[in-house]
PyMOL commands that place a pseudoatom at each C-alpha (Angstrom):
pseudoatom trace, name=CA, resn=MET, resi=1, chain=A, elem=C, hetatm=0, pos=[4.415, -33.635, -32.394]
pseudoatom trace, name=CA, resn=GLN, resi=2, chain=A, elem=C, hetatm=0, pos=[2.263, -31.213, -32.401]
pseudoatom trace, name=CA, resn=ALA, resi=3, chain=A, elem=C, hetatm=0, pos=[-0.646, -34.157, -32.745]
pseudoatom trace, name=CA, resn=ARG, resi=4, chain=A, elem=C, hetatm=0, pos=[0.619, -35.454, -30.451]
pseudoatom trace, name=CA, resn=SER, resi=5, chain=A, elem=C, hetatm=0, pos=[0.086, -32.714, -27.748]
pseudoatom trace, name=CA, resn=LEU, resi=6, chain=A, elem=C, hetatm=0, pos=[-3.127, -31.951, -29.290]
pseudoatom trace, name=CA, resn=GLU, resi=7, chain=A, elem=C, hetatm=0, pos=[-3.448, -35.591, -28.122]
pseudoatom trace, name=CA, resn=LYS, resi=8, chain=A, elem=C, hetatm=0, pos=[-2.529, -35.005, -25.212]
pseudoatom trace, name=CA, resn=LEU, resi=9, chain=A, elem=C, hetatm=0, pos=[-4.751, -31.843, -24.263]
pseudoatom trace, name=CA, resn=GLU, resi=10, chain=A, elem=C, hetatm=0, pos=[-7.680, -33.390, -25.253]
pseudoatom trace, name=CA, resn=LEU, resi=11, chain=A, elem=C, hetatm=0, pos=[-6.671, -36.065, -22.698]
pseudoatom trace, name=CA, resn=ILE, resi=12, chain=A, elem=C, hetatm=0, pos=[-6.203, -33.928, -19.719]
pseudoatom trace, name=CA, resn=PHE, resi=13, chain=A, elem=C, hetatm=0, pos=[-9.620, -32.184, -20.713]
pseudoatom trace, name=CA, resn=GLU, resi=14, chain=A, elem=C, hetatm=0, pos=[-11.392, -34.902, -20.930]
pseudoatom trace, name=CA, resn=SER, resi=15, chain=A, elem=C, hetatm=0, pos=[-9.982, -36.372, -18.066]
pseudoatom trace, name=CA, resn=THR, resi=16, chain=A, elem=C, hetatm=0, pos=[-10.638, -32.691, -15.927]
pseudoatom trace, name=CA, resn=ILE, resi=17, chain=A, elem=C, hetatm=0, pos=[-14.623, -33.205, -17.039]
pseudoatom trace, name=CA, resn=ARG, resi=18, chain=A, elem=C, hetatm=0, pos=[-14.900, -36.927, -15.639]
pseudoatom trace, name=CA, resn=LEU, resi=19, chain=A, elem=C, hetatm=0, pos=[-13.129, -36.268, -13.053]
pseudoatom trace, name=CA, resn=LEU, resi=20, chain=A, elem=C, hetatm=0, pos=[-15.730, -33.034, -11.672]
pseudoatom trace, name=CA, resn=ASP, resi=21, chain=A, elem=C, hetatm=0, pos=[-18.962, -34.418, -12.823]
pseudoatom trace, name=CA, resn=LYS, resi=22, chain=A, elem=C, hetatm=0, pos=[-18.412, -37.519, -10.504]
pseudoatom trace, name=CA, resn=GLU, resi=23, chain=A, elem=C, hetatm=0, pos=[-15.534, -36.299, -7.688]
pseudoatom trace, name=CA, resn=GLY, resi=24, chain=A, elem=C, hetatm=0, pos=[-16.171, -32.524, -7.292]
pseudoatom trace, name=CA, resn=LEU, resi=25, chain=A, elem=C, hetatm=0, pos=[-13.843, -29.934, -7.193]
pseudoatom trace, name=CA, resn=GLU, resi=26, chain=A, elem=C, hetatm=0, pos=[-12.964, -31.914, -3.925]
pseudoatom trace, name=CA, resn=GLY, resi=27, chain=A, elem=C, hetatm=0, pos=[-12.202, -35.097, -6.356]
pseudoatom trace, name=CA, resn=LEU, resi=28, chain=A, elem=C, hetatm=0, pos=[-9.664, -32.700, -8.394]
pseudoatom trace, name=CA, resn=SER, resi=29, chain=A, elem=C, hetatm=0, pos=[-5.841, -32.521, -8.264]
pseudoatom trace, name=CA, resn=THR, resi=30, chain=A, elem=C, hetatm=0, pos=[-3.127, -32.526, -11.006]
pseudoatom trace, name=CA, resn=ASN, resi=31, chain=A, elem=C, hetatm=0, pos=[-2.235, -35.867, -9.584]
pseudoatom trace, name=CA, resn=ARG, resi=32, chain=A, elem=C, hetatm=0, pos=[-5.915, -37.376, -9.932]
pseudoatom trace, name=CA, resn=ILE, resi=33, chain=A, elem=C, hetatm=0, pos=[-5.269, -35.638, -13.638]
pseudoatom trace, name=CA, resn=ALA, resi=34, chain=A, elem=C, hetatm=0, pos=[-2.751, -37.078, -14.997]
pseudoatom trace, name=CA, resn=GLU, resi=35, chain=A, elem=C, hetatm=0, pos=[-3.635, -40.525, -13.230]
pseudoatom trace, name=CA, resn=VAL, resi=36, chain=A, elem=C, hetatm=0, pos=[-7.112, -41.095, -14.991]
pseudoatom trace, name=CA, resn=ALA, resi=37, chain=A, elem=C, hetatm=0, pos=[-5.533, -39.255, -18.321]
pseudoatom trace, name=CA, resn=GLY, resi=38, chain=A, elem=C, hetatm=0, pos=[-2.951, -41.769, -17.802]
pseudoatom trace, name=CA, resn=ILE, resi=39, chain=A, elem=C, hetatm=0, pos=[-0.081, -39.661, -18.676]
pseudoatom trace, name=CA, resn=SER, resi=40, chain=A, elem=C, hetatm=0, pos=[2.971, -39.181, -15.818]
pseudoatom trace, name=CA, resn=ILE, resi=41, chain=A, elem=C, hetatm=0, pos=[2.609, -35.485, -13.573]
pseudoatom trace, name=CA, resn=GLY, resi=42, chain=A, elem=C, hetatm=0, pos=[5.439, -34.889, -15.354]
pseudoatom trace, name=CA, resn=THR, resi=43, chain=A, elem=C, hetatm=0, pos=[3.660, -34.646, -18.680]
pseudoatom trace, name=CA, resn=LEU, resi=44, chain=A, elem=C, hetatm=0, pos=[0.915, -32.550, -17.477]
pseudoatom trace, name=CA, resn=TYR, resi=45, chain=A, elem=C, hetatm=0, pos=[3.332, -30.122, -16.323]
pseudoatom trace, name=CA, resn=GLN, resi=46, chain=A, elem=C, hetatm=0, pos=[4.943, -29.639, -19.341]
pseudoatom trace, name=CA, resn=TYR, resi=47, chain=A, elem=C, hetatm=0, pos=[1.412, -27.643, -20.274]
pseudoatom trace, name=CA, resn=PHE, resi=48, chain=A, elem=C, hetatm=0, pos=[-0.101, -26.782, -17.063]
pseudoatom trace, name=CA, resn=SER, resi=49, chain=A, elem=C, hetatm=0, pos=[1.105, -25.172, -13.702]
pseudoatom trace, name=CA, resn=ASN, resi=50, chain=A, elem=C, hetatm=0, pos=[-1.991, -26.113, -11.923]
pseudoatom trace, name=CA, resn=LYS, resi=51, chain=A, elem=C, hetatm=0, pos=[-5.332, -27.172, -11.817]
pseudoatom trace, name=CA, resn=GLN, resi=52, chain=A, elem=C, hetatm=0, pos=[-6.507, -23.641, -11.755]
pseudoatom trace, name=CA, resn=GLU, resi=53, chain=A, elem=C, hetatm=0, pos=[-4.610, -23.642, -15.354]
pseudoatom trace, name=CA, resn=VAL, resi=54, chain=A, elem=C, hetatm=0, pos=[-5.766, -27.063, -16.648]
pseudoatom trace, name=CA, resn=MET, resi=55, chain=A, elem=C, hetatm=0, pos=[-10.258, -25.496, -15.638]
pseudoatom trace, name=CA, resn=GLU, resi=56, chain=A, elem=C, hetatm=0, pos=[-9.564, -22.223, -17.601]
pseudoatom trace, name=CA, resn=ALA, resi=57, chain=A, elem=C, hetatm=0, pos=[-8.129, -23.616, -20.240]
pseudoatom trace, name=CA, resn=LEU, resi=58, chain=A, elem=C, hetatm=0, pos=[-10.732, -25.466, -20.257]
pseudoatom trace, name=CA, resn=GLY, resi=59, chain=A, elem=C, hetatm=0, pos=[-13.738, -23.130, -19.967]
pseudoatom trace, name=CA, resn=ARG, resi=60, chain=A, elem=C, hetatm=0, pos=[-12.294, -21.299, -22.443]
pseudoatom trace, name=CA, resn=ARG, resi=61, chain=A, elem=C, hetatm=0, pos=[-12.254, -24.201, -24.951]
pseudoatom trace, name=CA, resn=GLU, resi=62, chain=A, elem=C, hetatm=0, pos=[-15.712, -25.588, -24.190]
pseudoatom trace, name=CA, resn=ILE, resi=63, chain=A, elem=C, hetatm=0, pos=[-16.150, -21.161, -24.740]
pseudoatom trace, name=CA, resn=GLU, resi=64, chain=A, elem=C, hetatm=0, pos=[-15.020, -21.269, -28.220]
pseudoatom trace, name=CA, resn=SER, resi=65, chain=A, elem=C, hetatm=0, pos=[-16.486, -24.287, -29.121]
pseudoatom trace, name=CA, resn=VAL, resi=66, chain=A, elem=C, hetatm=0, pos=[-19.590, -23.133, -28.547]
pseudoatom trace, name=CA, resn=MET, resi=67, chain=A, elem=C, hetatm=0, pos=[-18.879, -19.957, -30.150]
pseudoatom trace, name=CA, resn=GLY, resi=68, chain=A, elem=C, hetatm=0, pos=[-18.332, -21.760, -33.616]
pseudoatom trace, name=CA, resn=ARG, resi=69, chain=A, elem=C, hetatm=0, pos=[-20.856, -23.885, -32.740]
pseudoatom trace, name=CA, resn=LEU, resi=70, chain=A, elem=C, hetatm=0, pos=[-23.524, -20.334, -32.647]
pseudoatom trace, name=CA, resn=GLY, resi=71, chain=A, elem=C, hetatm=0, pos=[-21.068, -18.550, -35.837]
pseudoatom trace, name=CA, resn=LEU, resi=72, chain=A, elem=C, hetatm=0, pos=[-21.707, -21.755, -38.211]
pseudoatom trace, name=CA, resn=LEU, resi=73, chain=A, elem=C, hetatm=0, pos=[-25.350, -21.509, -36.940]
pseudoatom trace, name=CA, resn=LEU, resi=74, chain=A, elem=C, hetatm=0, pos=[-26.505, -18.070, -37.425]
pseudoatom trace, name=CA, resn=GLY, resi=75, chain=A, elem=C, hetatm=0, pos=[-24.249, -17.357, -40.493]
pseudoatom trace, name=CA, resn=THR, resi=76, chain=A, elem=C, hetatm=0, pos=[-25.236, -20.140, -42.642]
pseudoatom trace, name=CA, resn=PRO, resi=77, chain=A, elem=C, hetatm=0, pos=[-28.536, -20.225, -44.784]
pseudoatom trace, name=CA, resn=GLY, resi=78, chain=A, elem=C, hetatm=0, pos=[-30.252, -22.508, -42.388]
pseudoatom trace, name=CA, resn=THR, resi=79, chain=A, elem=C, hetatm=0, pos=[-34.013, -24.499, -42.027]
pseudoatom trace, name=CA, resn=PRO, resi=80, chain=A, elem=C, hetatm=0, pos=[-37.212, -22.324, -43.176]
pseudoatom trace, name=CA, resn=ASP, resi=81, chain=A, elem=C, hetatm=0, pos=[-38.961, -23.379, -40.049]
pseudoatom trace, name=CA, resn=PRO, resi=82, chain=A, elem=C, hetatm=0, pos=[-37.674, -20.488, -37.605]
pseudoatom trace, name=CA, resn=THR, resi=83, chain=A, elem=C, hetatm=0, pos=[-38.869, -23.315, -34.937]
pseudoatom trace, name=CA, resn=VAL, resi=84, chain=A, elem=C, hetatm=0, pos=[-36.043, -25.487, -35.821]
pseudoatom trace, name=CA, resn=ARG, resi=85, chain=A, elem=C, hetatm=0, pos=[-33.918, -22.676, -36.240]
pseudoatom trace, name=CA, resn=ALA, resi=86, chain=A, elem=C, hetatm=0, pos=[-33.736, -21.511, -32.780]
pseudoatom trace, name=CA, resn=ARG, resi=87, chain=A, elem=C, hetatm=0, pos=[-33.908, -25.373, -31.117]
pseudoatom trace, name=CA, resn=LEU, resi=88, chain=A, elem=C, hetatm=0, pos=[-30.622, -25.793, -32.760]
pseudoatom trace, name=CA, resn=LEU, resi=89, chain=A, elem=C, hetatm=0, pos=[-29.370, -22.286, -30.951]
pseudoatom trace, name=CA, resn=VAL, resi=90, chain=A, elem=C, hetatm=0, pos=[-30.757, -23.388, -27.659]
pseudoatom trace, name=CA, resn=ARG, resi=91, chain=A, elem=C, hetatm=0, pos=[-29.305, -27.117, -27.858]
pseudoatom trace, name=CA, resn=ALA, resi=92, chain=A, elem=C, hetatm=0, pos=[-25.978, -25.834, -29.248]
pseudoatom trace, name=CA, resn=LEU, resi=93, chain=A, elem=C, hetatm=0, pos=[-25.329, -23.005, -26.168]
pseudoatom trace, name=CA, resn=LEU, resi=94, chain=A, elem=C, hetatm=0, pos=[-26.928, -26.502, -23.408]
pseudoatom trace, name=CA, resn=SER, resi=95, chain=A, elem=C, hetatm=0, pos=[-23.978, -28.509, -25.922]
pseudoatom trace, name=CA, resn=ALA, resi=96, chain=A, elem=C, hetatm=0, pos=[-20.836, -27.363, -23.291]
pseudoatom trace, name=CA, resn=PHE, resi=97, chain=A, elem=C, hetatm=0, pos=[-18.896, -29.998, -21.890]
pseudoatom trace, name=CA, resn=GLY, resi=98, chain=A, elem=C, hetatm=0, pos=[-21.073, -32.942, -23.770]
pseudoatom trace, name=CA, resn=GLY, resi=99, chain=A, elem=C, hetatm=0, pos=[-23.848, -31.654, -21.667]
pseudoatom trace, name=CA, resn=ARG, resi=100, chain=A, elem=C, hetatm=0, pos=[-22.556, -32.827, -18.219]
pseudoatom trace, name=CA, resn=HIS, resi=101, chain=A, elem=C, hetatm=0, pos=[-23.871, -29.505, -16.466]
pseudoatom trace, name=CA, resn=ARG, resi=102, chain=A, elem=C, hetatm=0, pos=[-22.312, -29.888, -13.428]
pseudoatom trace, name=CA, resn=VAL, resi=103, chain=A, elem=C, hetatm=0, pos=[-19.139, -29.012, -14.763]
pseudoatom trace, name=CA, resn=ARG, resi=104, chain=A, elem=C, hetatm=0, pos=[-21.018, -26.023, -16.307]
pseudoatom trace, name=CA, resn=LYS, resi=105, chain=A, elem=C, hetatm=0, pos=[-21.636, -24.980, -13.273]
pseudoatom trace, name=CA, resn=LEU, resi=106, chain=A, elem=C, hetatm=0, pos=[-18.782, -25.925, -11.461]
pseudoatom trace, name=CA, resn=LEU, resi=107, chain=A, elem=C, hetatm=0, pos=[-16.087, -23.966, -13.654]
pseudoatom trace, name=CA, resn=LEU, resi=108, chain=A, elem=C, hetatm=0, pos=[-18.250, -21.253, -14.296]
pseudoatom trace, name=CA, resn=GLU, resi=109, chain=A, elem=C, hetatm=0, pos=[-18.561, -20.748, -10.029]
pseudoatom trace, name=CA, resn=VAL, resi=110, chain=A, elem=C, hetatm=0, pos=[-14.347, -20.819, -10.639]
pseudoatom trace, name=CA, resn=ALA, resi=111, chain=A, elem=C, hetatm=0, pos=[-14.231, -18.382, -12.665]
pseudoatom trace, name=CA, resn=LEU, resi=112, chain=A, elem=C, hetatm=0, pos=[-16.895, -16.469, -11.161]
pseudoatom trace, name=CA, resn=ALA, resi=113, chain=A, elem=C, hetatm=0, pos=[-14.679, -16.527, -7.875]
pseudoatom trace, name=CA, resn=SER, resi=114, chain=A, elem=C, hetatm=0, pos=[-11.482, -15.530, -9.511]
pseudoatom trace, name=CA, resn=GLY, resi=115, chain=A, elem=C, hetatm=0, pos=[-12.751, -12.558, -11.281]
pseudoatom trace, name=CA, resn=SER, resi=116, chain=A, elem=C, hetatm=0, pos=[-12.284, -14.214, -14.532]
pseudoatom trace, name=CA, resn=ARG, resi=117, chain=A, elem=C, hetatm=0, pos=[-15.254, -13.958, -16.329]
pseudoatom trace, name=CA, resn=GLN, resi=118, chain=A, elem=C, hetatm=0, pos=[-13.758, -11.253, -19.620]
pseudoatom trace, name=CA, resn=ALA, resi=119, chain=A, elem=C, hetatm=0, pos=[-14.477, -14.974, -21.838]
pseudoatom trace, name=CA, resn=LEU, resi=120, chain=A, elem=C, hetatm=0, pos=[-18.083, -15.319, -20.870]
pseudoatom trace, name=CA, resn=GLU, resi=121, chain=A, elem=C, hetatm=0, pos=[-18.631, -11.186, -21.177]
pseudoatom trace, name=CA, resn=GLY, resi=122, chain=A, elem=C, hetatm=0, pos=[-16.758, -11.452, -24.044]
pseudoatom trace, name=CA, resn=SER, resi=123, chain=A, elem=C, hetatm=0, pos=[-18.112, -14.028, -26.113]
pseudoatom trace, name=CA, resn=ALA, resi=124, chain=A, elem=C, hetatm=0, pos=[-22.466, -12.699, -25.255]
pseudoatom trace, name=CA, resn=ALA, resi=125, chain=A, elem=C, hetatm=0, pos=[-21.270, -9.166, -26.413]
pseudoatom trace, name=CA, resn=GLN, resi=126, chain=A, elem=C, hetatm=0, pos=[-19.379, -10.958, -30.122]
pseudoatom trace, name=CA, resn=VAL, resi=127, chain=A, elem=C, hetatm=0, pos=[-22.389, -13.070, -30.196]
pseudoatom trace, name=CA, resn=ALA, resi=128, chain=A, elem=C, hetatm=0, pos=[-24.866, -9.867, -29.633]
pseudoatom trace, name=CA, resn=GLN, resi=129, chain=A, elem=C, hetatm=0, pos=[-22.245, -8.293, -33.045]
pseudoatom trace, name=CA, resn=TRP, resi=130, chain=A, elem=C, hetatm=0, pos=[-23.500, -10.972, -34.974]
pseudoatom trace, name=CA, resn=LEU, resi=131, chain=A, elem=C, hetatm=0, pos=[-26.767, -10.435, -35.371]
pseudoatom trace, name=CA, resn=SER, resi=132, chain=A, elem=C, hetatm=0, pos=[-26.845, -6.751, -34.907]
pseudoatom trace, name=CA, resn=SER, resi=133, chain=A, elem=C, hetatm=0, pos=[-24.612, -6.529, -37.684]
pseudoatom trace, name=CA, resn=GLY, resi=134, chain=A, elem=C, hetatm=0, pos=[-25.879, -8.453, -40.824]
pseudoatom trace, name=CA, resn=HIS, resi=135, chain=A, elem=C, hetatm=0, pos=[-23.847, -11.757, -39.458]
pseudoatom trace, name=CA, resn=ALA, resi=136, chain=A, elem=C, hetatm=0, pos=[-26.762, -13.168, -39.600]
pseudoatom trace, name=CA, resn=VAL, resi=137, chain=A, elem=C, hetatm=0, pos=[-29.449, -15.347, -41.881]
pseudoatom trace, name=CA, resn=ASP, resi=138, chain=A, elem=C, hetatm=0, pos=[-31.796, -16.692, -42.377]
pseudoatom trace, name=CA, resn=ALA, resi=139, chain=A, elem=C, hetatm=0, pos=[-33.134, -19.681, -44.865]
pseudoatom trace, name=CA, resn=GLU, resi=140, chain=A, elem=C, hetatm=0, pos=[-32.319, -17.334, -48.126]
pseudoatom trace, name=CA, resn=ASN, resi=141, chain=A, elem=C, hetatm=0, pos=[-29.272, -16.252, -46.802]
pseudoatom trace, name=CA, resn=ARG, resi=142, chain=A, elem=C, hetatm=0, pos=[-30.330, -12.503, -46.054]
pseudoatom trace, name=CA, resn=ALA, resi=143, chain=A, elem=C, hetatm=0, pos=[-29.318, -10.279, -43.074]
pseudoatom trace, name=CA, resn=LEU, resi=144, chain=A, elem=C, hetatm=0, pos=[-31.338, -10.858, -40.017]
pseudoatom trace, name=CA, resn=ALA, resi=145, chain=A, elem=C, hetatm=0, pos=[-29.913, -7.259, -38.706]
pseudoatom trace, name=CA, resn=MET, resi=146, chain=A, elem=C, hetatm=0, pos=[-31.503, -6.492, -35.620]
pseudoatom trace, name=CA, resn=ARG, resi=147, chain=A, elem=C, hetatm=0, pos=[-31.690, -3.437, -33.309]
pseudoatom trace, name=CA, resn=PRO, resi=148, chain=A, elem=C, hetatm=0, pos=[-28.647, -3.796, -31.405]
pseudoatom trace, name=CA, resn=MET, resi=149, chain=A, elem=C, hetatm=0, pos=[-30.430, -3.288, -27.577]
pseudoatom trace, name=CA, resn=ALA, resi=150, chain=A, elem=C, hetatm=0, pos=[-32.481, -6.529, -28.860]
pseudoatom trace, name=CA, resn=ALA, resi=151, chain=A, elem=C, hetatm=0, pos=[-29.939, -8.047, -29.813]
pseudoatom trace, name=CA, resn=PHE, resi=152, chain=A, elem=C, hetatm=0, pos=[-28.348, -7.087, -25.940]
pseudoatom trace, name=CA, resn=VAL, resi=153, chain=A, elem=C, hetatm=0, pos=[-31.453, -7.845, -24.443]
pseudoatom trace, name=CA, resn=LEU, resi=154, chain=A, elem=C, hetatm=0, pos=[-31.617, -11.190, -26.225]
pseudoatom trace, name=CA, resn=THR, resi=155, chain=A, elem=C, hetatm=0, pos=[-27.864, -12.223, -25.685]
pseudoatom trace, name=CA, resn=GLN, resi=156, chain=A, elem=C, hetatm=0, pos=[-27.861, -11.105, -22.089]
pseudoatom trace, name=CA, resn=ALA, resi=157, chain=A, elem=C, hetatm=0, pos=[-31.822, -12.325, -21.036]
pseudoatom trace, name=CA, resn=VAL, resi=158, chain=A, elem=C, hetatm=0, pos=[-30.913, -16.288, -22.441]
pseudoatom trace, name=CA, resn=MET, resi=159, chain=A, elem=C, hetatm=0, pos=[-27.257, -16.198, -20.085]
pseudoatom trace, name=CA, resn=GLY, resi=160, chain=A, elem=C, hetatm=0, pos=[-29.019, -14.878, -17.086]
pseudoatom trace, name=CA, resn=VAL, resi=161, chain=A, elem=C, hetatm=0, pos=[-31.801, -17.091, -17.529]
pseudoatom trace, name=CA, resn=MET, resi=162, chain=A, elem=C, hetatm=0, pos=[-28.872, -19.962, -18.103]
pseudoatom trace, name=CA, resn=ARG, resi=163, chain=A, elem=C, hetatm=0, pos=[-26.747, -18.782, -15.087]
pseudoatom trace, name=CA, resn=SER, resi=164, chain=A, elem=C, hetatm=0, pos=[-29.830, -18.582, -12.431]
pseudoatom trace, name=CA, resn=ALA, resi=165, chain=A, elem=C, hetatm=0, pos=[-30.538, -22.338, -14.194]
pseudoatom trace, name=CA, resn=LEU, resi=166, chain=A, elem=C, hetatm=0, pos=[-27.104, -23.278, -12.230]
pseudoatom trace, name=CA, resn=ALA, resi=167, chain=A, elem=C, hetatm=0, pos=[-27.084, -21.468, -9.709]
pseudoatom trace, name=CA, resn=ALA, resi=168, chain=A, elem=C, hetatm=0, pos=[-30.441, -22.725, -8.402]
pseudoatom trace, name=CA, resn=ASP, resi=169, chain=A, elem=C, hetatm=0, pos=[-30.071, -26.857, -9.733]
pseudoatom trace, name=CA, resn=GLU, resi=170, chain=A, elem=C, hetatm=0, pos=[-27.857, -27.862, -12.657]
pseudoatom trace, name=CA, resn=THR, resi=171, chain=A, elem=C, hetatm=0, pos=[-29.704, -30.482, -13.248]
pseudoatom trace, name=CA, resn=LEU, resi=172, chain=A, elem=C, hetatm=0, pos=[-32.454, -27.932, -14.568]
pseudoatom trace, name=CA, resn=LEU, resi=173, chain=A, elem=C, hetatm=0, pos=[-30.437, -27.435, -17.785]
pseudoatom trace, name=CA, resn=ALA, resi=174, chain=A, elem=C, hetatm=0, pos=[-31.771, -30.597, -18.923]
pseudoatom trace, name=CA, resn=ASP, resi=175, chain=A, elem=C, hetatm=0, pos=[-35.770, -30.051, -18.435]
pseudoatom trace, name=CA, resn=PRO, resi=176, chain=A, elem=C, hetatm=0, pos=[-37.421, -29.761, -21.453]
pseudoatom trace, name=CA, resn=GLU, resi=177, chain=A, elem=C, hetatm=0, pos=[-39.241, -26.586, -20.856]
pseudoatom trace, name=CA, resn=LEU, resi=178, chain=A, elem=C, hetatm=0, pos=[-36.833, -25.346, -20.382]
pseudoatom trace, name=CA, resn=GLU, resi=179, chain=A, elem=C, hetatm=0, pos=[-34.867, -25.426, -23.435]
pseudoatom trace, name=CA, resn=ASP, resi=180, chain=A, elem=C, hetatm=0, pos=[-38.644, -24.949, -24.837]
pseudoatom trace, name=CA, resn=ASN, resi=181, chain=A, elem=C, hetatm=0, pos=[-38.980, -21.369, -23.519]
pseudoatom trace, name=CA, resn=LEU, resi=182, chain=A, elem=C, hetatm=0, pos=[-36.152, -20.498, -24.644]
pseudoatom trace, name=CA, resn=VAL, resi=183, chain=A, elem=C, hetatm=0, pos=[-36.768, -21.416, -28.303]
pseudoatom trace, name=CA, resn=ARG, resi=184, chain=A, elem=C, hetatm=0, pos=[-40.062, -19.141, -27.772]
pseudoatom trace, name=CA, resn=LEU, resi=185, chain=A, elem=C, hetatm=0, pos=[-37.355, -16.586, -26.685]
pseudoatom trace, name=CA, resn=ILE, resi=186, chain=A, elem=C, hetatm=0, pos=[-34.668, -17.119, -29.803]
pseudoatom trace, name=CA, resn=ARG, resi=187, chain=A, elem=C, hetatm=0, pos=[-37.593, -17.655, -32.284]
pseudoatom trace, name=CA, resn=GLY, resi=188, chain=A, elem=C, hetatm=0, pos=[-39.756, -14.142, -30.820]
pseudoatom trace, name=CA, resn=PHE, resi=189, chain=A, elem=C, hetatm=0, pos=[-36.517, -11.791, -31.520]
pseudoatom trace, name=CA, resn=LEU, resi=190, chain=A, elem=C, hetatm=0, pos=[-34.978, -13.829, -34.629]
pseudoatom trace, name=CA, resn=ASN, resi=191, chain=A, elem=C, hetatm=0, pos=[-39.219, -12.878, -36.258]
pseudoatom trace, name=CA, resn=GLU, resi=192, chain=A, elem=C, hetatm=0, pos=[-39.166, -9.381, -34.991]
pseudoatom trace, name=CA, resn=GLY, resi=193, chain=A, elem=C, hetatm=0, pos=[-34.941, -8.806, -36.756]
pseudoatom trace, name=CA, resn=ALA, resi=194, chain=A, elem=C, hetatm=0, pos=[-36.849, -11.046, -40.279]
pseudoatom trace, name=CA, resn=ALA, resi=195, chain=A, elem=C, hetatm=0, pos=[-39.118, -8.450, -40.110]
pseudoatom trace, name=CA, resn=GLN, resi=196, chain=A, elem=C, hetatm=0, pos=[-36.949, -5.342, -39.394]
pseudoatom trace, name=CA, resn=HIS, resi=197, chain=A, elem=C, hetatm=0, pos=[-35.335, -6.169, -42.529]
pseudoatom trace, name=CA, resn=GLN, resi=198, chain=A, elem=C, hetatm=0, pos=[-38.196, -6.873, -44.386]
pseudoatom trace, name=CA, resn=ALA, resi=199, chain=A, elem=C, hetatm=0, pos=[-39.457, -3.792, -44.240]
pseudoatom trace, name=CA, resn=ALA, resi=200, chain=A, elem=C, hetatm=0, pos=[-35.784, -1.786, -44.371]
pseudoatom trace, name=CA, resn=ALA, resi=201, chain=A, elem=C, hetatm=0, pos=[-36.404, -3.503, -47.758]
pseudoatom trace, name=CA, resn=ARG, resi=202, chain=A, elem=C, hetatm=0, pos=[-40.055, -2.688, -48.876]
pseudoatom trace, name=CA, resn=GLY, resi=203, chain=A, elem=C, hetatm=0, pos=[-37.764, 0.911, -47.905]
pseudoatom trace, name=CA, resn=ALA, resi=204, chain=A, elem=C, hetatm=0, pos=[-35.113, 1.129, -50.136]
for i in range(1, 204): cmd.bond("trace and resi %d" % i, "trace and resi %d" % (i + 1))
show_as sticks, trace
zoom trace
């Protein structure tokens, strides 16, 4: 039963993504979600009362998925090439909703309009905490403990760039130049964190 429930949830979420991507908020309704998912409206109402709940749950799922990928990349010894590692982090951030950035923009607008931005802010705070607490490691499994303020600035800068891109034109998130600039930004901060760790180790 649990497996079937998870399967139906995935059908609901994927159908919502497809509708948002093709038809926008105007084309989204619980009836349309159920129709595209191939389930009855009664089945959908067993999980969600309205389309707002579906969108909120979808947003939470994507945040959790991205956070999982970021946590794995930061907490596991990575490639010796810091540029490659930074690029993997950027691509994890950009991969939400399968790269369908229009969906990301719409759900962000819905979250901001409804005042439910806690999950967004909480995820940034969690990444900053990882970076400043030694959760992040280099290729040799050495902690990269970034200064708390540097971790805060980095996470807020990256989030700010992505939100501004979504607000201006969501297709900017698919621009290789934007990815390259975010890679340079992240690599610079991670290199600083590594240098601080090495200096502290020498002092010890």
